[in-house]
N, C-alpha and C positions, 0 to 999 in steps of 0.2 A: 668577319674581321678583315680589315685591310692589312696587308703585309708588305714590308719593304725590308731591305737587309738589316737596318737598325732594329726594327721591331722584331724581326726574326731572332736576332742575337739576344734581345731582352727576354723573349718568350722561351728561349731554349736554355736559359740560365740554370745551372745546377752547381752544387758545391763539389769541389774536387779535393780529394785527400790523398791522391797518389800522383806523383809527378815524374816526368822523364829527367834524365841527368842533365840535359841541355840547359845551360845558363842563358837567359835572355840577355841581349846585348845592351850596352849603355844607351843606344838610340831607342830601343824599345822601352826601357825604363823612363827615359826622358819624355817620350811620347805619352806614356800612361800618366805620369805625374802632371804633365802640362794639360792633358785632357781633364784631369781631376780639377785643376785650378779653374777651368772654365765653367764649372758648375755655378749655379746661383749662390750668392752669399750676402750676408749682412755687413761683415767687416773683414772678410778673409781671416777669420780668427782660427786658423789651423796651421799646423806644420806636419810634415811627414818624416818619420824615421825609417831607415832602411837597413836591413841585415841581409847579407848574401852568405852568411855562415850556415850552409845547408845542414851540417850535422847537428846544429843546435836549433834550427828552425822547426816549428811544428810540422809534422808530416814530412820532414826533410825537404821542405819546399825550397826551390832555388832562391826565391825572394820572400822576404817577410817585411811588409810595410806596417808601420804603426801610425795611425792617423790620430793626431792630438788636437784637442782644443788648446789654442795658444793665444794668451793675452800678454805674454811677456814682450813679444815683438811690438805689439800695438802700443803698449804702455811706454816703450822706448820712443816710439814716434810721437806720442802725446807729450813726453818730456821735451822733445825737440821743439815742439810747438808751444811749450810753456803751460801745458794743461796737466791736471791730475785727475785720475778716474774717480768718479763719485757714484757711478751706477752700482747697484748692489750685485753681489756675485751670482745669485741665482738667475737674475735676468741675463747677465753676461754668459753664464753657462748655457742657458737655453738657446741663445743666439749662436753661441760657439758650437753647440752640439748640432744645430742645423747645418752650419757651415761645414763641419768635419764630416757629417754623415753624407751630405750631398756630394762632397768631394770623393769620398770613398766609393759611392755608387758609380760616379763617372769613371773612376779608375777601373772598377769591375767591368763596365761596358767596354772601355777602351782596350783592356786586356783581352776580353773575349774577341773583339774585332781583329786582334793581332794573333789569334790562335792560342791564347793562354787561358787557363782556368784558374779559379781562386776559391778560397773558403774564408768567410768571415769568422773571426774569433771574438765574440762579444764579451768575454770575461776579462779583457785587458784592464777595464776600469777597477777591478778588484785586485789587480797586481800593479797598479799605477806606480807605487813607490819603488818596487823592484825594477820595473821597466825604466823609470826615471834614473835610478842609480846606474843601471847598465849603460844607458846612453848619455849620461851626464847632463840630464835635462834640468834647466833652471826652474825656479818656482814660477807659478802662474802658467804652467804648461801641464795639461792633464791628458795622459794617454787614454783615448776613448775606445778604440777598436783596432784590432789587428787584421791584416789581410794577407794570408798565405797565397802565393801566386807562382805559377810556372806552367810549363807545357804539360797538358794532361797525359797521364799514363792509365787512365780509365775513362769510360764514357757512360756514366749512369744516366738514367732518364731524368727529365725535369721533375721536381717534386710537385704534388698537387697544391692547388690554391682554392680558397673559398669560391663558391659560385658567385656570379655577378650580383644577384639579388641580395646577397649577404654582405656586399661590399659597397655598392653604389646606391646611394639614397638621394633621389632627386626631390628638391623643394623642401622636404622635411625628413626627419629621422623617424622611421615607422616603429610601431609597437611590434616587436619580433615575437611571433607566435611559436608554439611548440613545433608545428610542422616545418616551419622555415629553419628553426634551429636544428632539428633532427636531420633535415636534408643537408645542411651545411656540414654537420658532423659526419654524415655518411660519405659525402664526397671526399673529405679529408681522410677518414679512416680507411675506406675501401681503397683509395689511391695508394696510401702507404703500405697497406697489407699486400696489395698486388705486386708491389716492388720488393716485398720482404725486407723492408728498410731496417726496422729495429732488430730483427733477427740477425741480419748480416752485420749490423753494427754492434751487436751484443749490448744493446743500450737501453735496457729496462731500468728505470729509476726505482730503487727500493722504497717500500712504504715505511715511513718513520713513525706514523701514529699507531699507538697501541690498540686503538678502537677500530682499526681497519685491518681486514684480512686480505692477503694476496689471493686474488681469484683469476688473475690474467696469466696466460701463457703467450708465447710469441705467435700463436695462431689467432689471437684476438687483441693483443696489445698493440695500440696504434696511436696516431698523433694526438687525438683529443685526450686520451688517458695520460699520455706522456706529458703534455703541456700542463694538464691539471695537476699532475704530481710535482712539476716544477714550482708553479706559482701557488700551489696549495700547501707547500712544505718549506720552501727555501726563503731565506732572507726576510724573516718576519720583522726585523728591526733594521732601521737605516744606519745604525751605528758604524758598521764596518765601512760602508761606502762614504759616510761623512768623514770618517777618519782618513780615508785615502784622499779625499778632497782637501782636508785641512793640511795634510802633509805636503800637498802640491800648491798650497797658498790660496785656496779658495775657501771662504768662510760663509757657510750657509746659515748656521744657527746663531751667529753672533757677528758683530762688526769687528774687523781686525783692529787691534790696538796699535796705533801708529806711534 
């Protein structure tokens, strides 16, 4: 692989959950957000909320960014131009999610280049109404993901990733045989076990199904079992997330009554 300083920063990414007391300067914050804005976009359908209230922030991080899908601003622009939106909300959301996610990733890379670490908090969308209330967010703005950030007080190793042959498919999507799947699982599981990741985090997800017995200890509980327990047990119905979207003014299952 070819390496340069930017690639090195990306390959060394790791989630940081312990932070030094030092508060990043306004200039650092401005640089991170401006770098985020330069990500590719469809409509710049995003906004960023910021909290420096360390005692309330997750992991007591000096900075907590909340990256939102934001059509409130753009609809104000449309009104200035004498237009009204007719595009359905699921299409708008997909484009907005792209915009917000790409911005968030640029912010992570910018922060790393300035010596900061970060941790994505993907559950923000299930607390969108509470976040909106806290920040006095108008309708048509949906908190998508939060980003804890600050100067690291820990230096964990980068987490494993799938092998290339399980990720890059040239010309066509192959039929994935058992050997390929097993190899990909082994790379992930052995990598996490070598770091004692779940034991150190005390992060084994309980089994909820009555027809399954707990057979794992932290000696063999690793990434593939962890992620299977997530998506094999959680959120079987979309109702909760749809309700959050409705509260924020996005209507997926029906057209808003004007």
